[in-house]
GUGU-277142 format. One record per residue (C-alpha): residue number from 1; residue in one letter; x, y, z. Coordinates in pm, 1 decimal. Layout:
<sites>
> NUM;A;X;Y;Z
...
</sites>
This chain:
<sites>
> 1;M;2506.3;3788.6;-316.1
> 2;I;2455.8;3455.6;-139.2
> 3;A;2781.3;3267.6;-75.5
> 4;D;2795.0;2929.6;-246.8
> 5;H;3041.2;2689.3;-84.8
> 6;S;2934.3;2382.5;-285.6
> 7;S;3233.1;2396.0;-518.8
> 8;Q;3484.2;2511.3;-258.0
> 9;P;3761.4;2254.4;-196.3
> 10;L;3762.4;2091.8;146.6
> 11;N;4102.3;2229.1;241.1
> 12;T;3976.6;2585.1;189.5
> 13;L;3652.4;2518.4;376.3
> 14;I;3847.4;2430.8;690.7
> 15;S;4115.5;2694.5;638.5
> 16;L;4108.8;3008.5;853.1
> 17;A;4387.9;3181.1;661.3
> 18;G;4336.8;3555.8;672.1
> 19;K;4095.9;3535.5;968.0
> 20;R;4151.3;3713.1;1299.4
> 21;A;4035.3;3539.6;1618.6
> 22;L;4008.5;3645.6;1981.7
> 23;I;3961.8;3385.1;2255.7
> 24;T;3876.4;3470.9;2616.2
> 25;G;4008.1;3259.0;2902.1
> 26;A;4281.8;3133.8;2668.7
> 27;A;4573.6;3077.7;2905.5
> 28;Q;4493.8;2710.4;2962.0
> 29;G;4233.5;2438.9;2915.8
> 30;I;3971.8;2470.7;2641.8
> 31;G;4072.4;2827.4;2558.8
> 32;A;4436.4;2737.6;2498.6
> 33;A;4342.5;2428.6;2296.7
> 34;T;4108.9;2639.9;2084.7
> 35;A;4377.2;2900.0;2019.9
> 36;R;4611.3;2623.4;1903.7
> 37;R;4358.8;2473.8;1662.1
> 38;L;4259.2;2810.0;1515.8
> 39;A;4624.6;2903.4;1466.8
> 40;E;4694.3;2563.7;1310.0
> 41;A;4411.7;2634.8;1063.2
> 42;G;4586.9;2959.3;966.9
> 43;A;4414.4;3224.9;1178.7
> 44;D;4593.4;3510.4;1347.9
> 45;V;4500.0;3477.6;1712.8
> 46;M;4475.1;3696.5;2021.7
> 47;L;4477.2;3508.0;2351.0
> 48;T;4313.7;3696.8;2636.0
> 49;D;4293.0;3599.6;3000.0
> 50;I;4264.1;3750.5;3345.0
> 51;N;4609.3;3595.9;3399.0
> 52;A;4801.9;3794.7;3139.1
> 53;Q;5136.4;3630.5;3213.6
> 54;A;5001.4;3278.8;3159.2
> 55;A;4831.7;3390.1;2837.9
> 56;S;5159.6;3537.2;2716.5
> 57;H;5344.8;3209.7;2774.5
> 58;T;5077.2;3010.5;2591.0
> 59;A;5077.0;3259.6;2303.3
> 60;A;5454.1;3238.1;2263.5
> 61;D;5437.1;2859.2;2245.2
> 62;I;5160.1;2866.5;1981.7
> 63;A;5341.4;3128.6;1772.3
> 64;Q;5657.3;2920.6;1770.3
> 65;Q;5467.0;2607.8;1668.8
> 66;Y;5243.2;2744.4;1392.8
> 67;G;5399.8;3067.5;1268.5
> 68;T;5081.4;3275.5;1246.3
> 69;R;5053.6;3606.5;1426.8
> 70;V;4975.5;3526.3;1789.4
> 71;V;4944.3;3797.1;2053.8
> 72;S;4804.9;3813.8;2404.5
> 73;T;4662.6;4064.9;2647.8
> 74;H;4488.2;4092.3;2982.9
> 75;L;4108.6;4068.1;2976.2
> 76;D;3867.2;4059.6;3267.6
> 77;V;3529.6;3978.7;3109.8
> 78;S;3349.4;4120.3;3414.1
> 79;D;3487.3;4465.3;3326.3
> 80;T;3341.9;4630.7;3014.9
> 81;T;3636.1;4872.1;2994.2
> 82;S;3870.2;4572.8;2978.9
> 83;I;3658.3;4408.3;2706.9
> 84;I;3661.2;4722.9;2493.3
> 85;A;4037.8;4762.0;2534.9
> 86;A;4102.6;4402.9;2425.8
> 87;A;3865.7;4428.7;2129.2
> 88;D;4025.4;4753.0;2013.2
> 89;L;4372.7;4604.4;2056.0
> 90;C;4275.5;4306.1;1842.4
> 91;V;4157.7;4541.0;1567.0
> 92;S;4469.0;4757.3;1582.5
> 93;T;4712.9;4466.8;1613.6
> 94;L;4561.5;4198.8;1390.9
> 95;G;4358.7;4427.0;1163.4
> 96;G;4008.7;4319.6;1264.2
> 97;I;3796.3;4052.1;1428.9
> 98;D;3640.5;3764.1;1237.1
> 99;I;3605.7;3505.6;1516.1
> 100;W;3534.6;3569.5;1885.0
> 101;V;3524.3;3278.0;2128.4
> 102;N;3359.0;3344.2;2465.7
> 103;N;3534.7;3077.6;2669.9
> 104;A;3607.0;3252.5;3001.8
> 105;G;3380.7;3142.0;3283.4
> 106;I;3344.9;3044.7;3647.5
> 107;F;3318.6;2674.3;3728.5
> 108;P;3021.7;2526.5;3920.2
> 109;T;3153.7;2548.5;4275.3
> 110;T;2838.5;2695.0;4426.2
> 111;G;2729.5;2412.7;4654.1
> 112;P;2376.2;2395.7;4791.4
> 113;A;2151.0;2682.3;4684.0
> 114;I;2072.8;2778.5;5042.6
> 115;E;2445.9;2840.6;5098.5
> 116;A;2507.1;3051.2;4784.3
> 117;T;2581.8;3409.6;4883.0
> 118;D;2462.7;3712.8;4690.5
> 119;D;2823.4;3814.8;4633.2
> 120;F;2900.4;3480.1;4469.8
> 121;L;2584.9;3495.6;4258.3
> 122;D;2673.9;3844.0;4140.9
> 123;R;3026.0;3736.8;4044.7
> 124;L;2914.6;3419.5;3867.2
> 125;L;2646.6;3593.7;3662.6
> 126;Q;2876.2;3886.4;3592.6
> 127;V;3135.1;3655.3;3435.5
> 128;N;2929.7;3375.4;3281.0
> 129;V;2635.6;3579.4;3152.7
> 130;R;2699.4;3952.7;3151.8
> 131;G;3059.5;3901.2;3042.9
> 132;S;2966.7;3679.0;2749.4
> 133;F;2690.4;3918.4;2644.7
> 134;A;2915.3;4225.1;2664.3
> 135;C;3190.6;4047.0;2471.7
> 136;A;2946.0;3944.5;2198.2
> 137;R;2815.6;4300.5;2179.8
> 138;E;3161.9;4452.9;2146.0
> 139;A;3271.1;4187.3;1896.4
> 140;A;2967.2;4244.8;1674.5
> 141;Q;3031.2;4619.3;1668.6
> 142;R;3378.1;4554.0;1522.0
> 143;M;3296.3;4267.8;1283.3
> 144;N;3228.3;4283.5;913.3
> 145;G;3067.0;3941.7;914.9
> 146;G;3211.4;3661.1;1121.1
> 147;V;3140.8;3409.8;1395.6
> 148;I;3082.0;3440.7;1770.2
> 149;V;3116.3;3115.6;1964.6
> 150;N;2974.9;3094.4;2317.5
> 151;L;3080.0;2822.1;2561.1
> 152;A;2770.7;2685.2;2726.7
> 153;S;2749.5;2348.3;2906.4
> 154;T;2538.9;2036.1;2913.8
> 155;T;2394.2;2192.0;3230.0
> 156;G;2239.9;2448.8;2997.5
> 157;F;1998.2;2172.0;2893.1
> 158;R;1928.1;1994.8;3221.5
> 159;A;1903.9;2043.7;3595.2
> 160;A;2171.4;1953.5;3848.1
> 161;A;2150.9;1969.9;4226.6
> 162;G;2422.9;2154.1;4414.0
> 163;I;2520.8;2380.2;4123.7
> 164;S;2192.3;2562.0;4064.7
> 165;A;2355.0;2901.3;4009.0
> 166;Y;2591.5;2760.1;3747.9
> 167;V;2302.7;2578.9;3576.2
> 168;M;2111.6;2908.3;3567.8
> 169;S;2405.0;3087.4;3407.7
> 170;K;2450.2;2826.7;3135.3
> 171;H;2079.5;2816.9;3052.1
> 172;A;2119.1;3191.8;3000.6
> 173;V;2411.6;3139.8;2763.4
> 174;V;2204.8;2897.3;2553.9
> 175;G;1918.5;3146.9;2528.2
> 176;M;2155.0;3433.2;2458.0
> 177;T;2319.7;3240.1;2174.2
> 178;K;1988.2;3179.6;1999.8
> 179;S;1864.8;3536.2;2047.7
> 180;L;2187.1;3702.4;1931.8
> 181;A;2183.1;3482.4;1621.8
> 182;L;1845.8;3638.0;1535.3
> 183;E;1980.8;3988.5;1586.0
> 184;F;2318.6;3953.0;1417.3
> 185;G;2220.8;3742.0;1116.7
> 186;S;2146.6;4051.8;910.0
> 187;K;2507.3;4160.4;976.7
> 188;N;2633.5;3828.3;835.9
> 189;I;2750.0;3730.2;1184.3
> 190;R;2682.4;3374.0;1290.6
> 191;V;2633.7;3309.6;1663.6
> 192;V;2679.8;2951.1;1777.5
> 193;G;2746.8;2767.1;2100.1
> 194;V;2927.6;2460.3;2226.4
> 195;A;2800.5;2270.7;2530.1
> 196;P;3075.1;2051.1;2674.5
> 197;G;3019.8;1770.7;2916.9
> 198;P;3282.1;1719.6;3190.7
> 199;I;3623.9;1800.2;3043.1
> 200;D;3954.9;1721.5;3210.4
> 201;T;4097.1;2073.2;3240.7
> 202;P;4316.2;2233.8;3509.1
> 203;G;4012.9;2429.7;3630.2
> 204;V;3802.4;2116.8;3668.3
> 205;Q;4087.5;1937.8;3845.9
> 206;D;4114.4;2226.8;4092.2
> 207;Q;3739.2;2214.5;4147.8
> 208;L;3747.1;1840.3;4216.8
> 209;A;4049.9;1855.0;4448.7
> 210;P;3838.0;1817.4;4767.6
> 211;L;3673.5;1504.7;4624.3
> 212;K;4012.3;1357.4;4536.8
> 213;A;4137.5;1435.0;4887.2
> 214;A;3835.2;1247.9;5023.8
> 215;G;3935.7;938.4;4827.9
> 216;L;3722.8;960.9;4512.8
> 217;D;3891.8;827.9;4199.2
> 218;V;3809.2;1133.6;3991.4
> 219;G;3981.5;1000.2;3680.3
> 220;A;3773.8;683.5;3683.2
> 221;R;3454.3;879.4;3743.6
> 222;M;3522.5;1118.8;3454.7
> 223;S;3598.1;824.1;3226.5
> 224;Q;3252.7;673.9;3278.4
> 225;T;3118.2;796.1;2944.2
> 226;L;2965.3;611.0;2652.0
> 227;L;3304.4;635.4;2480.3
> 228;G;3498.1;510.5;2780.4
> 229;R;3724.7;809.3;2839.5
> 230;A;3722.1;1155.2;2988.7
> 231;G;3678.3;1454.7;2760.3
> 232;Q;3990.4;1654.9;2676.5
> 233;P;4018.3;2026.5;2590.0
> 234;D;4101.7;1941.9;2229.8
> 235;D;3772.2;1750.9;2195.2
> 236;I;3600.9;2086.7;2234.8
> 237;A;3858.0;2287.4;2040.3
> 238;R;3804.8;2074.7;1728.9
> 239;V;3430.5;2141.9;1737.8
> 240;I;3493.1;2514.5;1779.4
> 241;L;3726.7;2501.2;1479.2
> 242;F;3450.7;2338.7;1274.9
> 243;L;3194.4;2598.8;1380.7
> 244;A;3433.3;2886.4;1308.0
> 245;S;3514.6;2757.5;960.0
> 246;D;3321.3;2763.0;632.6
> 247;L;3235.3;2398.8;693.7
> 248;A;2966.1;2540.4;923.2
> 249;A;2871.1;2832.8;699.3
> 250;W;2495.9;2762.3;731.4
> 251;I;2490.5;2702.3;1105.7
> 252;T;2377.6;2977.9;1340.8
> 253;G;2161.2;2995.4;1650.6
> 254;E;2255.7;2639.7;1748.1
> 255;V;2437.8;2501.8;2051.7
> 256;V;2630.7;2183.1;1975.5
> 257;V;2648.2;1933.5;2262.5
> 258;V;2988.0;1763.2;2295.6
> 259;D;2961.8;1522.7;2587.7
> 260;A;3033.1;1163.0;2479.1
> 261;G;2660.1;1094.1;2503.6
> 262;S;2596.2;1197.2;2863.5
> 263;L;2265.9;1361.1;2768.2
> 264;A;2158.4;1059.2;2562.5
> 265;G;2074.9;843.0;2859.3
</sites>
């Protein structure tokens, strides 16, 4: 039977009550903001991160604030055994998986292509591409319908000098999102993506530290958007909430750009 949401009240369309969500890279930044928004909407949430202690602290804060079931565990998305363990723990602890957010990734610190080592390329692709693919695969095997959200980037739609390897990885995420949507649609699993522009996260600040040390006003540079301010993690989290909810029930195979118009010019 085809679901008809036309008569569903707005508050239930946005509600995630009864849903179970797992977010990778959830200790800070976009992942933590996403976990907060999904919990606020009523979902039970598992925060996973390679830094298990930081994820635990974030989870405790979210649980205290919103009262839904919030748990955390270690997850290294470059390790399939770790992915399987986290997915199985989510099923056994929260009772299933309805929403999986592939947020964990390596930032574009590659530098010139001629200086990128094979070891770095292997690690970047292992996390940004293979990790997201393996997570989506394991999530789909445990879902009875649901939503997989992949974090891409505006660099998945354009070229950028000095970060060629990162650009390559995010183009792959865009293609993967569209292809998995074709495969998983028959399982009633939507696969969607979000492509952020520059977002002011701890990871980005760490990446830009050398530029700040050299005298660049990073805050002013990041604020040079059509909307006159830098992007914040919650700007992305709110879009992920929309895509995970029934408000987006007929959206799959799409990657939503959230960049204050940087690709418009």
